[in-house]
Backbone bond lengths (Angstrom), bond angles and torsions (degrees), N, CA, C in turn:
res aa  C-N    CA-C-N  psi(-1)  N-CA   C-N-CA  omega(-1)  CA-C   N-CA-C  phi
1 M - - - 1.476 - - 1.521 108.52 -
2 A 1.332 115.84 130.12 1.455 120.71 -179.54 1.519 110.13 -69.51
3 N 1.343 115.74 164.80 1.449 119.82 176.83 1.524 109.98 -57.08
4 T 1.303 117.10 141.29 1.464 120.02 -171.68 1.514 114.45 -99.29
5 G 1.324 119.20 -9.39 1.457 120.77 172.87 1.510 114.43 63.07
6 V 1.327 117.19 -97.84 1.457 122.31 -175.63 1.524 110.86 -60.37
7 I 1.314 117.18 -43.27 1.465 120.85 179.61 1.517 110.53 -64.37
8 D 1.310 117.43 -43.44 1.470 120.38 177.94 1.523 111.15 -59.43
9 D 1.325 116.86 -42.87 1.458 120.39 179.25 1.526 110.53 -63.39
10 Y 1.318 115.89 -42.15 1.461 120.25 -179.18 1.532 110.66 -64.27
11 V 1.324 115.62 -46.93 1.466 119.96 -178.39 1.527 110.80 -64.48
12 A 1.330 117.08 -37.76 1.466 120.12 177.22 1.519 110.51 -62.68
13 G 1.323 117.07 -41.19 1.456 120.48 177.49 1.515 112.37 -64.66
14 L 1.338 116.16 -40.25 1.460 119.98 177.36 1.526 110.88 -62.83
15 G 1.319 116.35 -42.69 1.466 119.90 178.86 1.513 112.43 -62.01
16 R 1.326 116.96 -38.03 1.469 120.15 178.86 1.518 111.93 -69.40
17 A 1.321 116.74 -26.69 1.465 120.29 -177.60 1.519 113.10 -79.40
18 L 1.326 117.25 -16.68 1.461 120.77 -173.34 1.518 111.67 -101.63
19 R 1.333 115.77 145.79 1.460 123.36 175.53 1.519 108.05 -133.96
20 G 1.323 115.60 146.81 1.458 118.65 178.87 1.519 111.72 143.28
21 P 1.338 117.14 -167.78 1.470 121.41 -178.42 1.523 111.72 -50.34
22 R 1.304 116.96 125.72 1.460 121.91 -170.03 1.523 112.89 -60.39
23 R 1.329 116.55 -47.07 1.461 118.95 -175.24 1.523 111.27 -62.97
24 L 1.326 116.85 -46.24 1.457 119.82 179.33 1.521 110.90 -65.63
25 R 1.326 116.49 -38.87 1.464 119.25 179.45 1.528 110.76 -61.47
26 L 1.323 116.79 -43.87 1.459 119.95 178.06 1.527 111.40 -64.84
27 D 1.330 116.49 -37.68 1.468 120.16 178.31 1.524 111.11 -63.98
28 L 1.335 116.65 -43.29 1.462 119.95 -179.77 1.523 111.14 -64.39
29 V 1.319 116.44 -42.38 1.463 119.95 179.01 1.521 110.33 -65.38
30 A 1.347 117.10 -39.94 1.461 120.61 178.72 1.528 111.40 -64.60
31 E 1.344 116.28 -39.14 1.467 119.88 177.54 1.518 111.17 -63.94
32 A 1.331 116.26 -41.28 1.459 119.88 177.70 1.522 110.88 -62.55
33 R 1.305 116.45 -42.75 1.468 120.73 179.53 1.527 111.03 -63.40
34 D 1.340 116.61 -44.76 1.468 119.81 179.28 1.522 111.03 -61.06
35 S 1.333 116.61 -41.50 1.463 120.53 178.90 1.523 111.06 -62.67
36 L 1.331 116.21 -43.03 1.461 120.01 178.81 1.523 111.55 -64.80
37 L 1.320 116.83 -41.19 1.461 119.91 179.35 1.522 111.44 -64.59
38 D 1.329 116.02 -41.17 1.469 119.41 178.11 1.526 110.90 -61.49
39 T 1.336 115.70 -43.93 1.464 119.73 179.66 1.524 110.64 -64.50
40 A 1.329 117.29 -42.62 1.463 121.11 -179.73 1.521 110.89 -63.66
41 E 1.320 117.12 -40.23 1.463 119.97 179.22 1.526 110.82 -65.49
42 A 1.342 116.49 -39.36 1.464 119.41 177.93 1.530 110.84 -64.34
43 L 1.325 116.68 -41.86 1.460 120.42 179.04 1.529 111.03 -67.04
44 E 1.325 115.71 -36.83 1.454 120.11 178.00 1.527 110.05 -64.77
45 G 1.341 115.34 -37.36 1.453 119.28 176.83 1.514 112.51 -66.18
46 D 1.324 117.17 -24.26 1.459 121.63 178.29 1.521 112.50 -83.26
47 G 1.338 116.87 -1.58 1.460 119.19 173.95 1.503 115.68 117.79
48 L 1.349 118.88 -7.24 1.459 119.59 178.49 1.518 110.15 -76.81
49 D 1.341 115.59 149.13 1.464 117.00 173.31 1.523 109.05 -74.12
50 R 1.336 115.63 166.77 1.478 120.04 -171.20 1.518 112.57 -59.11
51 A 1.320 117.27 -47.14 1.467 120.78 -177.29 1.523 111.01 -62.00
52 E 1.312 116.68 -43.79 1.459 120.02 -179.95 1.524 110.60 -68.42
53 A 1.331 117.45 -37.73 1.464 120.86 178.88 1.528 110.73 -62.33
54 E 1.322 116.82 -40.80 1.472 120.46 178.23 1.524 110.60 -65.92
55 R 1.326 116.24 -42.29 1.458 119.72 -178.88 1.523 110.78 -62.72
56 V 1.321 116.98 -43.45 1.459 120.56 179.95 1.531 110.49 -67.53
57 A 1.339 116.69 -39.60 1.462 120.32 179.65 1.522 110.99 -61.19
58 V 1.313 116.81 -43.63 1.459 121.31 179.07 1.523 110.59 -66.70
59 E 1.323 115.75 -40.12 1.467 119.74 179.45 1.522 111.14 -63.40
60 E 1.328 116.86 -41.12 1.458 120.49 179.24 1.525 111.93 -70.06
61 F 1.321 116.82 -32.06 1.465 120.81 -178.70 1.524 111.11 -67.15
62 G 1.327 116.09 -37.07 1.463 120.65 177.78 1.516 112.48 113.92
63 P 1.336 117.30 153.00 1.466 121.09 178.81 1.529 111.43 -61.21
64 V 1.320 115.16 151.52 1.468 120.19 178.72 1.524 110.59 -57.11
65 G 1.332 116.97 -41.00 1.458 120.30 -178.60 1.512 113.83 -62.81
66 V 1.341 116.72 -22.82 1.463 121.07 178.40 1.530 110.96 -90.83
67 I 1.316 116.56 -37.43 1.465 121.51 -175.96 1.530 112.26 -79.85
68 A 1.333 116.77 -37.49 1.457 120.89 -171.99 1.529 114.91 -59.27
69 P 1.340 121.15 -40.48 1.470 119.31 -176.95 1.528 114.48 -56.69
70 A 1.339 117.76 -39.74 1.466 119.42 178.91 1.525 110.89 -65.55
71 Y 1.322 116.39 -41.71 1.462 119.90 176.71 1.521 110.87 -64.50
72 Q 1.347 115.85 -41.03 1.463 119.48 -179.16 1.518 111.84 -64.46
73 E 1.327 116.51 -37.18 1.457 119.16 177.51 1.527 110.93 -62.16
74 E 1.321 116.13 -41.68 1.466 119.27 177.97 1.524 111.49 -62.45
75 L 1.321 116.91 -39.68 1.461 120.81 178.14 1.527 111.36 -66.31
76 S 1.328 116.68 -40.24 1.459 120.29 179.90 1.521 111.25 -66.38
77 I 1.316 116.47 -39.22 1.467 120.37 177.11 1.518 110.10 -64.98
78 A 1.315 116.90 -39.83 1.464 120.59 178.02 1.528 110.89 -62.44
79 A 1.335 116.88 -39.69 1.462 120.47 176.72 1.524 110.42 -64.28
80 G 1.344 117.09 -38.08 1.461 120.66 176.46 1.519 111.86 -64.04
81 R 1.330 116.99 -40.76 1.471 119.74 176.63 1.519 110.82 -62.17
82 R 1.311 115.90 -39.71 1.471 119.49 -179.94 1.528 110.60 -63.85
83 L 1.335 116.71 -44.07 1.465 120.22 177.91 1.526 110.48 -63.33
84 A 1.331 116.86 -43.35 1.466 120.48 179.55 1.521 110.89 -60.43
85 A 1.324 117.09 -41.90 1.463 120.43 178.99 1.525 111.22 -64.82
86 V 1.330 116.01 -39.72 1.471 119.93 178.05 1.522 110.47 -60.89
87 L 1.320 117.20 -46.18 1.462 120.70 179.94 1.520 111.43 -65.72
88 F 1.313 116.98 -43.08 1.462 121.76 -177.28 1.528 111.80 -61.59
89 V 1.329 116.04 -31.58 1.471 120.12 -178.49 1.523 111.80 -92.81
90 T 1.333 117.21 -50.63 1.462 119.43 -168.14 1.518 114.20 -78.59
91 V 1.338 118.10 -34.62 1.467 118.59 -175.78 1.533 111.74 -69.12
92 P 1.340 120.36 -52.02 1.468 119.03 176.08 1.532 112.00 -62.95
93 L 1.334 116.77 -35.31 1.465 119.49 178.82 1.521 111.03 -63.49
94 T 1.333 116.74 -40.07 1.461 120.15 176.96 1.521 111.01 -61.29
95 T 1.327 116.52 -44.43 1.468 121.11 178.69 1.521 110.90 -59.82
96 L 1.316 116.47 -45.92 1.464 120.85 -179.27 1.526 111.57 -63.32
97 M 1.319 116.27 -44.20 1.470 119.77 -177.25 1.522 111.05 -67.01
98 W 1.348 116.99 -39.56 1.466 118.14 177.93 1.526 111.48 -68.09
99 S 1.315 117.26 -33.60 1.468 119.72 176.30 1.520 110.44 -60.47
100 V 1.327 115.66 -40.80 1.473 119.91 178.00 1.521 110.41 -66.63
101 I 1.339 116.03 -42.33 1.467 119.88 -179.57 1.522 110.91 -59.51
102 W 1.354 116.71 -45.36 1.464 119.10 -178.46 1.533 111.30 -66.18
103 R 1.305 117.58 -31.22 1.470 119.74 178.63 1.527 111.83 -72.09
104 L 1.338 115.02 -30.14 1.458 119.62 -178.79 1.524 113.12 -90.12
105 Y 1.333 116.46 -14.43 1.460 120.03 -177.02 1.531 109.60 -63.59
106 P 1.340 117.50 142.41 1.472 120.07 -178.29 1.514 112.85 -47.10
107 A 1.321 116.46 124.03 1.469 122.25 -173.34 1.523 112.50 -59.59
108 S 1.295 117.09 -31.66 1.461 119.58 -177.11 1.520 112.78 -64.40
109 L 1.329 115.67 -21.35 1.460 119.20 -178.80 1.518 112.56 -98.42
110 T 1.312 117.71 -4.97 1.461 120.12 -177.76 1.513 112.03 -126.10
111 E 1.327 116.59 24.44 1.457 119.15 178.75 1.518 109.87 -63.38
112 Y 1.317 115.61 141.47 1.456 119.92 -177.25 1.524 112.08 -62.03
113 G 1.312 116.86 -26.19 1.457 118.88 179.33 1.510 113.07 -66.13
114 A 1.333 116.44 -21.71 1.457 120.68 -179.96 1.519 112.07 -90.55
115 R 1.311 117.46 1.02 1.457 121.30 -176.54 1.526 111.02 -103.84
116 P 1.331 117.38 137.74 1.463 119.85 176.44 1.530 110.22 -70.24
117 D 1.324 115.55 168.10 1.467 120.35 -176.12 1.525 112.36 -61.74
118 W 1.313 116.80 -28.96 1.470 119.55 -176.29 1.517 113.21 -81.47
119 F 1.333 117.89 -8.66 1.461 120.36 -170.92 1.531 112.56 -60.97
120 L 1.336 116.72 -53.59 1.464 119.61 -176.51 1.528 112.67 -64.81
121 P 1.355 119.74 -44.38 1.468 118.61 176.75 1.530 113.35 -59.17
122 V 1.345 116.18 -39.44 1.461 119.29 179.20 1.525 110.44 -67.84
123 A 1.346 116.60 -42.29 1.464 120.04 179.19 1.532 111.20 -61.49
124 R 1.319 115.47 -44.14 1.471 118.96 179.02 1.524 111.01 -67.82
125 G 1.326 115.89 -38.57 1.460 119.00 177.68 1.523 112.07 -62.08
126 L 1.338 116.18 -39.59 1.459 120.33 177.87 1.524 110.62 -64.14
127 D 1.326 116.66 -43.51 1.471 120.14 178.17 1.525 110.90 -60.83
128 I 1.333 116.01 -44.31 1.468 119.84 -179.18 1.527 110.44 -64.81
129 L 1.337 116.80 -41.87 1.462 120.83 179.04 1.524 110.95 -59.23
130 Q 1.320 116.55 -46.34 1.459 119.80 -178.22 1.526 111.82 -67.17
131 L 1.321 116.72 -39.95 1.460 119.43 178.01 1.527 111.20 -64.85
132 L 1.331 117.11 -38.83 1.461 120.57 178.05 1.529 110.99 -64.32
133 V 1.325 116.07 -41.24 1.464 119.29 178.26 1.529 109.89 -63.55
134 G 1.337 116.39 -39.96 1.461 119.36 176.55 1.520 111.80 -61.72
135 L 1.334 116.66 -40.88 1.465 120.61 178.13 1.533 111.05 -65.85
136 V 1.322 116.65 -40.34 1.463 120.01 176.51 1.525 110.00 -61.57
137 G 1.330 116.23 -41.10 1.457 119.74 176.45 1.516 111.73 -60.34
138 G 1.337 117.03 -42.05 1.455 120.62 178.13 1.514 111.96 -64.26
139 A 1.337 116.72 -41.84 1.463 120.62 178.84 1.526 110.98 -64.54
140 A 1.337 116.63 -41.40 1.462 120.28 178.66 1.524 110.72 -66.73
141 L 1.326 116.76 -36.77 1.458 120.61 178.17 1.525 110.51 -61.14
142 F 1.325 116.32 -41.50 1.460 120.35 177.54 1.525 111.02 -68.56
143 A 1.344 116.12 -44.25 1.463 120.39 -177.59 1.521 111.76 -62.09
144 L 1.334 117.01 -38.56 1.463 120.84 -178.21 1.520 112.34 -88.40
145 G 1.329 116.15 2.04 1.453 121.30 176.71 1.504 111.02 -113.68
146 R 1.327 116.11 -100.44 1.465 120.26 -178.63 1.524 113.21 -66.47
147 G 1.321 116.24 -26.59 1.461 118.79 -178.61 1.515 114.23 -91.40
148 L 1.327 117.32 10.64 1.460 120.59 -173.27 1.523 112.63 -60.95
149 R 1.308 117.13 -35.04 1.465 119.52 -177.89 1.527 112.31 -70.78
150 R 1.316 116.99 -16.15 1.465 119.91 -175.47 1.520 113.28 -97.39
151 I 1.310 118.11 -8.37 1.459 119.76 179.98 1.527 108.78 -106.43
152 R 1.314 115.14 139.14 1.460 120.72 -172.97 1.522 112.51 -86.42
153 R 1.338 116.81 -27.59 1.465 119.73 -176.25 1.530 110.00 -131.70
154 P 1.323 117.10 74.93 1.477 119.66 -177.70 1.526 112.99 -62.93
155 L 1.336 117.02 -30.14 1.461 118.43 179.46 1.518 111.17 -67.09
156 L 1.325 116.94 -30.89 1.459 120.52 177.27 1.531 110.07 -67.92
157 V 1.319 116.96 -36.52 1.468 120.74 175.98 1.522 109.81 -62.07
158 T 1.321 116.01 -45.61 1.467 120.62 179.14 1.525 111.19 -60.56
159 R 1.311 116.84 -45.67 1.467 120.51 -177.25 1.525 111.93 -66.71
160 R 1.316 116.73 -43.75 1.462 119.59 -179.22 1.525 111.70 -67.82
161 L 1.303 116.22 -33.15 1.465 118.74 176.30 1.523 110.43 -65.41
162 A 1.322 116.18 -40.10 1.465 119.95 177.55 1.522 111.07 -65.23
163 L 1.324 117.43 -41.48 1.460 120.53 177.68 1.518 111.26 -63.73
164 L 1.335 116.77 -35.98 1.462 120.60 177.34 1.520 110.84 -59.49
165 V 1.311 116.62 -40.94 1.469 120.08 178.98 1.520 110.31 -62.05
166 W 1.322 116.76 -45.15 1.458 119.75 -178.60 1.529 112.35 -67.15
167 L 1.319 117.31 -26.67 1.459 120.37 175.47 1.518 111.84 -82.40
168 M 1.320 116.21 -36.40 1.458 121.21 -174.08 1.532 112.77 -74.84
169 L 1.318 117.64 -41.42 1.464 119.66 -173.03 1.531 113.68 -64.28
170 P 1.337 121.07 -43.31 1.465 118.71 176.27 1.526 112.50 -61.54
171 V 1.330 117.16 -38.92 1.466 120.45 177.93 1.520 110.12 -64.07
172 T 1.332 116.45 -45.28 1.464 121.03 179.26 1.524 110.98 -60.10
173 L 1.316 116.35 -44.76 1.465 120.25 -179.79 1.520 111.11 -64.18
174 A 1.327 117.05 -42.95 1.470 120.18 -179.75 1.524 111.20 -63.74
175 L 1.326 117.60 -43.35 1.466 120.32 179.27 1.519 111.39 -66.98
176 S 1.326 116.83 -37.42 1.465 120.15 178.73 1.522 111.04 -64.61
177 V 1.332 116.18 -43.08 1.469 119.69 177.89 1.516 110.40 -63.80
178 A 1.333 117.24 -40.39 1.467 120.57 178.83 1.522 111.15 -61.34
179 L 1.318 117.15 -39.65 1.461 120.36 -178.44 1.521 112.31 -69.31
180 T 1.322 117.01 -34.65 1.467 119.47 -177.39 1.520 113.36 -86.05
181 T 1.326 117.67 -20.13 1.465 119.63 -175.83 1.524 113.88 -118.33
182 G 1.329 117.88 -12.07 1.454 120.11 -171.56 1.505 115.84 -90.67
183 S 1.319 118.92 -6.29 1.464 119.87 178.94 1.524 110.24 -81.35
184 R 1.315 114.97 169.08 1.471 119.10 -178.99 1.526 111.72 -69.43
185 H 1.334 115.76 -19.99 1.470 120.78 172.48 1.524 106.81 -127.07
186 P 1.328 117.83 88.35 1.467 120.82 -175.36 1.523 112.14 -53.91
187 V 1.318 114.49 142.76 1.459 120.46 178.94 1.520 109.60 -76.70
188 V 1.326 116.37 130.98 1.459 121.90 179.33 1.525 107.81 -113.18
189 L 1.334 115.62 91.81 1.458 119.71 -176.50 1.525 112.71 -71.96
190 G 1.336 116.29 -17.33 1.453 118.93 179.71 1.515 113.05 -63.20
191 D 1.323 116.66 -20.70 1.462 120.56 178.47 1.526 111.93 -95.28
192 Y 1.320 116.31 6.53 1.470 120.42 -175.39 1.530 108.03 -129.68
193 P 1.350 118.47 98.97 1.472 121.67 -173.35 1.524 115.08 -50.90
194 P 1.355 120.02 -44.05 1.473 117.86 177.91 1.526 112.31 -60.35
195 G 1.341 116.13 -35.93 1.462 119.25 178.18 1.519 111.71 -67.02
196 V 1.334 116.93 -39.01 1.465 120.44 177.02 1.524 110.16 -62.61
197 G 1.337 115.56 -44.93 1.463 119.58 179.70 1.517 111.87 -61.72
198 M 1.333 116.37 -42.68 1.458 119.60 -179.65 1.515 111.44 -67.56
199 S 1.329 116.87 -34.84 1.463 119.99 176.36 1.533 110.65 -61.77
200 L 1.321 116.06 -43.17 1.464 120.15 178.96 1.528 111.02 -63.84
201 V 1.331 116.06 -40.81 1.467 120.12 177.91 1.529 110.07 -63.11
202 S 1.334 116.31 -42.08 1.467 120.21 179.11 1.522 111.20 -61.79
203 Y 1.341 116.56 -44.07 1.459 119.98 178.49 1.531 111.09 -61.90
204 L 1.325 116.40 -39.24 1.457 120.41 178.19 1.524 110.69 -63.44
205 F 1.324 116.50 -46.69 1.466 120.56 178.58 1.525 111.04 -60.29
206 W 1.326 116.93 -44.16 1.465 120.27 -179.64 1.527 111.01 -63.06
207 T 1.338 116.30 -38.97 1.465 119.74 179.07 1.523 111.08 -64.06
208 V 1.325 116.06 -44.02 1.464 120.11 178.56 1.523 110.69 -63.14
209 Q 1.327 116.65 -42.60 1.460 120.49 -179.92 1.528 110.94 -63.16
210 L 1.330 116.79 -45.36 1.459 120.36 -179.76 1.526 111.72 -65.11
211 Y 1.321 116.56 -39.87 1.464 119.85 179.07 1.527 110.18 -62.63
212 A 1.344 115.95 -48.02 1.466 119.79 -178.93 1.527 110.88 -64.05
213 A 1.334 117.13 -39.42 1.461 120.50 179.62 1.524 111.06 -67.19
214 T 1.316 117.09 -42.09 1.462 120.96 178.76 1.521 110.60 -62.95
215 R 1.327 115.80 -39.69 1.463 120.26 177.93 1.533 110.61 -62.56
216 C 1.312 116.67 -43.02 1.466 120.46 179.40 1.520 111.75 -64.56
217 L 1.326 117.19 -40.88 1.464 120.42 177.60 1.524 110.91 -62.37
218 S 1.321 116.28 -40.44 1.455 120.29 179.21 1.524 111.46 -65.37
219 L 1.319 116.63 -42.10 1.460 120.86 -176.61 1.525 112.35 -70.93
220 T 1.321 117.50 -28.16 1.469 120.25 -177.13 1.520 112.87 -99.13
221 R 1.322 117.40 2.46 1.457 120.17 -176.92 1.519 112.61 -86.30
222 R 1.318 116.73 -33.95 1.468 118.76 -175.17 1.517 110.25 -143.63
223 A 1.301 113.86 159.38 1.470 120.62 -179.75 1.512 109.92 -76.69
224 P 1.348 118.37 163.61 1.454 121.28 177.32 1.529 112.30 -58.87
225 A 1.294 115.02 148.45 1.461 119.23 178.87 1.521 110.53 -61.48
226 P 1.326 117.97 138.28 1.457 120.54 -178.89 1.507 112.65 -74.27
227 V 1.312 117.25 82.68 1.457 122.33 179.81 1.511 108.35 -97.86
228 T 1.284 117.85 133.90 1.458 122.00 178.81 1.511 109.98 -112.22
229 A 1.347 114.41 145.56 1.452 118.80 -179.48 1.527 110.14 -79.28
C-alpha cells in the first residue's frame, strides 16, 4: 500500500490526542486507520483519485476533536479496569502474605504479653481494610467489564477507585508502622529475611497501585487535547 498522506496525517493527530494504555491506544488508532483506508479504497473504486478519496474518507470519519473523546473514554475505562485488577489481586495477597509472615516470625518477639491493648484491634482493622479494598477492586473490575452497559458513568467509577487508593495507602502505611513499632518490643524485620522480602514486595505493590491510580486520575481529569488533522 502506497503512502496515504492525508490519512496518515489524520491518524497521527488522533494518536497525539489520546492518552492511556499503550497497547489499546495503538489498537484503536490502527482500527481507525484501517477503516479510513477501506473507505478511501471504496471511494477510489467509485472513480475518485487517491488524494480526493482520502480527503473525503477523513471528512466522513469526522474531525479528531469530535472522534477522540469516545476513544479516550474507552482508554480511561481500560485504565480503570487495570487498576481494579491490581487492587483485586495485590491487596488481598498482601494481607495473606503478611499473615503468614507474622505466624512464622520468631515467637519470642511476638508474644502477646509484649503487645499493647490496641495491637490486636488495629491488626484486625488493617486486615479488614485491605480485604474491603480488594473487594471494591473486584466489584469495580466487574462494573468496568461485564457490567459496563449497566453503569451510567464509568469514568466516575475509575476516578473514585483511584481516589480510594490515594486515601487507603497512607492509612495502611500508618497502621503498618504502628504495628511494627508500637509494641513494647518493636518488631525488627531487618533481622528476619522473610520479613525483609515481604516488605520489598509490599513496597512494589504500593508503587504499582499508586502509579495506576495516578494514571487514572490524570485520564479522568481533563478531556483530550484538541488536536486537528
